[in-house]
N, CA and C atoms as an extended XYZ file, in Angstrom:
201
Properties=species:S:1:pos:R:3:atomname:S:1:resname:S:1:resid:I:1 pbc="F F F"
N       -27.770      -13.447      -16.671 N   MET     1
C       -26.435      -13.194      -17.358 CA  MET     1
C       -25.610      -12.243      -16.460 C   MET     1
N       -24.311      -12.652      -16.426 N   GLU     2
C       -23.338      -11.826      -15.585 CA  GLU     2
C       -23.083      -10.510      -16.304 C   GLU     2
N       -22.856       -9.493      -15.528 N   LYS     3
C       -22.351       -8.272      -16.094 CA  LYS     3
C       -20.934       -8.310      -16.173 C   LYS     3
N       -20.315       -7.754      -17.287 N   MET     4
C       -18.897       -7.713      -17.452 CA  MET     4
C       -18.302       -6.543      -16.540 C   MET     4
N       -17.360       -6.757      -15.784 N   LYS     5
C       -16.727       -5.853      -14.975 CA  LYS     5
C       -15.743       -5.006      -15.752 C   LYS     5
N       -15.970       -3.705      -15.740 N   ARG     6
C       -15.029       -2.835      -16.562 CA  ARG     6
C       -13.800       -2.634      -15.625 C   ARG     6
N       -12.688       -2.774      -16.158 N   VAL     7
C       -11.353       -2.480      -15.418 CA  VAL     7
C       -10.722       -1.275      -16.001 C   VAL     7
N       -10.576       -0.200      -15.166 N   LYS     8
C        -9.937        0.950      -15.630 CA  LYS     8
C        -8.395        0.921      -15.522 C   LYS     8
N        -7.666        1.108      -16.456 N   ASN     9
C        -6.215        1.110      -16.321 CA  ASN     9
C        -5.658        2.274      -15.517 C   ASN     9
N        -4.716        2.033      -14.789 N   VAL    10
C        -4.067        2.904      -13.895 CA  VAL    10
C        -2.902        3.562      -14.729 C   VAL    10
N        -3.086        4.793      -15.132 N   GLU    11
C        -2.182        5.426      -16.031 CA  GLU    11
C        -0.937        6.112      -15.431 C   GLU    11
N        -0.178        5.219      -14.819 N   ILE    12
C         1.070        5.634      -14.224 CA  ILE    12
C         2.112        4.622      -14.635 C   ILE    12
N         3.444        5.038      -14.633 N   CYS    13
C         4.510        4.182      -14.881 CA  CYS    13
C         4.742        3.241      -13.691 C   CYS    13
N         4.867        1.965      -13.855 N   ASN    14
C         5.056        1.040      -12.729 CA  ASN    14
C         6.472        1.101      -12.241 C   ASN    14
N         7.445        1.807      -12.878 N   GLU    15
C         8.824        1.946      -12.456 CA  GLU    15
C         9.019        3.268      -11.723 C   GLU    15
N         8.591        4.414      -12.186 N   CYS    16
C         8.891        5.660      -11.571 CA  CYS    16
C         7.650        6.350      -11.024 C   CYS    16
N         6.521        5.856      -11.299 N   GLY    17
C         5.251        6.324      -10.678 CA  GLY    17
C         4.706        7.705      -11.339 C   GLY    17
N         5.427        8.142      -12.347 N   ARG    18
C         4.871        9.321      -13.067 CA  ARG    18
C         3.693        9.024      -13.935 C   ARG    18
N         2.849       10.049      -14.114 N   SER    19
C         1.619        9.917      -14.941 CA  SER    19
C         2.002        9.777      -16.347 C   SER    19
N         1.318        8.720      -17.073 N   VAL    20
C         1.539        8.612      -18.504 CA  VAL    20
C         0.163        8.837      -19.188 C   VAL    20
N        -0.748        9.634      -18.587 N   SER    21
C        -2.104        9.862      -19.184 CA  SER    21
C        -1.926       11.003      -20.199 C   SER    21
N        -3.111       11.162      -20.936 N   TRP    22
C        -3.166       12.142      -21.888 CA  TRP    22
C        -2.839       13.515      -21.331 C   TRP    22
N        -1.892       14.180      -21.985 N   GLY    23
C        -1.536       15.556      -21.509 CA  GLY    23
C        -0.290       15.498      -20.656 C   GLY    23
N         0.288       14.363      -20.298 N   SER    24
C         1.409       14.357      -19.394 CA  SER    24
C         2.768       14.466      -20.084 C   SER    24
N         2.649       14.391      -21.417 N   GLY    25
C         3.950       14.473      -22.107 CA  GLY    25
C         4.638       13.093      -22.296 C   GLY    25
N         4.055       12.105      -21.594 N   LEU    26
C         4.546       10.790      -21.666 CA  LEU    26
C         3.533        9.811      -22.195 C   LEU    26
N         2.379       10.236      -22.666 N   PHE    27
C         1.372        9.467      -23.245 CA  PHE    27
C         1.654        8.656      -24.551 C   PHE    27
N         2.331        9.421      -25.478 N   VAL    28
C         2.541        8.843      -26.740 CA  VAL    28
C         3.472        7.597      -26.792 C   VAL    28
N         4.481        7.736      -26.030 N   ASN    29
C         5.496        6.662      -26.074 CA  ASN    29
C         5.419        5.616      -24.870 C   ASN    29
N         4.275        5.678      -24.206 N   ARG    30
C         4.186        4.730      -23.129 CA  ARG    30
C         4.038        3.285      -23.578 C   ARG    30
N         4.455        2.252      -22.799 N   VAL    31
C         4.372        0.885      -23.217 CA  VAL    31
C         3.454        0.177      -22.140 C   VAL    31
N         2.485       -0.507      -22.662 N   ILE    32
C         1.575       -1.223      -21.732 CA  ILE    32
C         2.331       -2.505      -21.149 C   ILE    32
N         2.175       -2.645      -19.862 N   ASP    33
C         2.695       -3.835      -19.141 CA  ASP    33
C         1.628       -4.825      -19.046 C   ASP    33
N         1.755       -5.913      -19.651 N   LEU    34
C         0.630       -6.914      -19.733 CA  LEU    34
C         0.557       -7.890      -18.471 C   LEU    34
N         1.576       -7.683      -17.628 N   ASP    35
C         1.462       -8.449      -16.254 CA  ASP    35
C         0.426       -7.902      -15.440 C   ASP    35
N        -0.219       -8.665      -14.590 N   ASN    36
C        -1.293       -8.163      -13.671 CA  ASN    36
C        -0.460       -7.546      -12.470 C   ASN    36
N        -1.200       -6.865      -11.591 N   TRP    37
C        -0.515       -6.114      -10.519 CA  TRP    37
C         0.059       -7.143       -9.566 C   TRP    37
N        -0.500       -8.344       -9.330 N   LYS    38
C         0.125       -9.260       -8.545 CA  LYS    38
C         1.457       -9.743       -9.000 C   LYS    38
N         1.574       -9.912      -10.237 N   THR    39
C         2.879      -10.379      -10.821 CA  THR    39
C         3.876       -9.199      -10.772 C   THR    39
N         3.403       -7.972      -11.017 N   ARG    40
C         4.314       -6.788      -10.946 CA  ARG    40
C         4.895       -6.693       -9.563 C   ARG    40
N         3.883       -6.917       -8.549 N   LYS    41
C         4.312       -6.730       -7.115 CA  LYS    41
C         5.353       -7.902       -6.744 C   LYS    41
N         5.084       -9.081       -7.259 N   ALA    42
C         6.043      -10.179       -6.948 CA  ALA    42
C         7.418       -9.878       -7.643 C   ALA    42
N         7.419       -9.210       -8.748 N   ASN    43
C         8.643       -8.848       -9.472 CA  ASN    43
C         9.348       -7.620       -8.926 C   ASN    43
N         8.774       -7.081       -7.726 N   GLY    44
C         9.445       -5.948       -7.110 CA  GLY    44
C         9.280       -4.579       -7.739 C   GLY    44
N         8.234       -4.378       -8.560 N   LYS    45
C         8.000       -3.158       -9.152 CA  LYS    45
C         7.567       -2.104       -8.094 C   LYS    45
N         8.200       -0.876       -8.121 N   PRO    46
C         7.915        0.044       -7.143 CA  PRO    46
C         6.568        0.628       -7.062 C   PRO    46
N         5.952        0.575       -8.172 N   PHE    47
C         4.511        1.041       -8.302 CA  PHE    47
C         3.696        0.025       -9.117 C   PHE    47
N         3.406       -1.221       -8.459 N   PRO    48
C         2.804       -2.340       -9.160 CA  PRO    48
C         1.377       -2.082       -9.733 C   PRO    48
N         0.669       -0.987       -9.257 N   LYS    49
C        -0.654       -0.890       -9.738 CA  LYS    49
C        -0.665       -0.078      -11.114 C   LYS    49
N         0.535        0.481      -11.447 N   GLY    50
C         0.690        1.187      -12.698 CA  GLY    50
C         0.628        0.137      -13.932 C   GLY    50
N        -0.165        0.486      -14.903 N   ASP    51
C        -0.362       -0.496      -15.978 CA  ASP    51
C         0.579       -0.221      -17.138 C   ASP    51
N         1.475        0.738      -17.051 N   TYR    52
C         2.312        1.171      -18.152 CA  TYR    52
C         3.760        1.316      -17.715 C   TYR    52
N         4.648        1.401      -18.676 N   ILE    53
C         6.045        1.823      -18.388 CA  ILE    53
C         6.360        3.073      -19.289 C   ILE    53
N         6.922        4.118      -18.774 N   CYS    54
C         7.062        5.374      -19.598 CA  CYS    54
C         8.364        5.064      -20.494 C   CYS    54
N         8.610        5.851      -21.450 N   ARG    55
C         9.600        5.623      -22.508 CA  ARG    55
C        10.960        5.879      -21.833 C   ARG    55
N        11.149        6.697      -20.817 N   GLU    56
C        12.433        6.863      -20.178 CA  GLU    56
C        12.757        5.521      -19.417 C   GLU    56
N        11.811        5.020      -18.625 N   CYS    57
C        12.177        3.849      -17.799 CA  CYS    57
C        12.369        2.709      -18.776 C   CYS    57
N        11.653        2.586      -19.873 N   ASP    58
C        11.770        1.539      -20.773 CA  ASP    58
C        13.331        1.551      -21.364 C   ASP    58
N        13.674        2.726      -21.655 N   GLU    59
C        15.087        2.838      -22.177 CA  GLU    59
C        16.140        2.500      -21.160 C   GLU    59
N        15.873        2.836      -19.879 N   LYS    60
C        16.777        2.429      -18.823 CA  LYS    60
C        16.902        0.891      -18.591 C   LYS    60
N        15.655        0.299      -18.638 N   ILE    61
C        15.551       -1.115      -18.355 CA  ILE    61
C        16.036       -2.033      -19.518 C   ILE    61
N        15.450       -1.650      -20.706 N   PHE    62
C        15.659       -2.507      -21.753 CA  PHE    62
C        16.677       -1.981      -22.798 C   PHE    62
N        17.128       -0.802      -22.706 N   GLY    63
C        18.009       -0.118      -23.573 CA  GLY    63
C        17.464        0.093      -25.012 C   GLY    63
N        16.215        0.317      -25.053 N   ASN    64
C        15.510        0.541      -26.313 CA  ASN    64
C        15.643        1.949      -26.734 C   ASN    64
N        16.597        2.283      -27.578 N   LYS    65
C        16.794        3.619      -28.175 CA  LYS    65
C        16.612        3.659      -29.563 C   LYS    65
N        16.047        4.770      -30.019 N   ASP    66
C        15.707        4.924      -31.419 CA  ASP    66
C        16.751        5.551      -32.254 C   ASP    66
N        17.985        5.624      -31.701 N   ASP    67
C        19.120        6.247      -32.341 CA  ASP    67
C        19.594        5.423      -33.553 C   ASP    67
């Protein structure tokens, strides 16, 4: 029986590279990016290994404001 490989999320924003881990101040409003790192790299993300987008970058890219 094969062992399942555990994949650890890289808790940085793939747009700005800032930490979105617990205690960073950006943890609560982070958005998971469901693309894999190869797709993010092909799309020109500056930090393609980051598995999240912080709220500030999300607002810049998609214009999502809660106003």
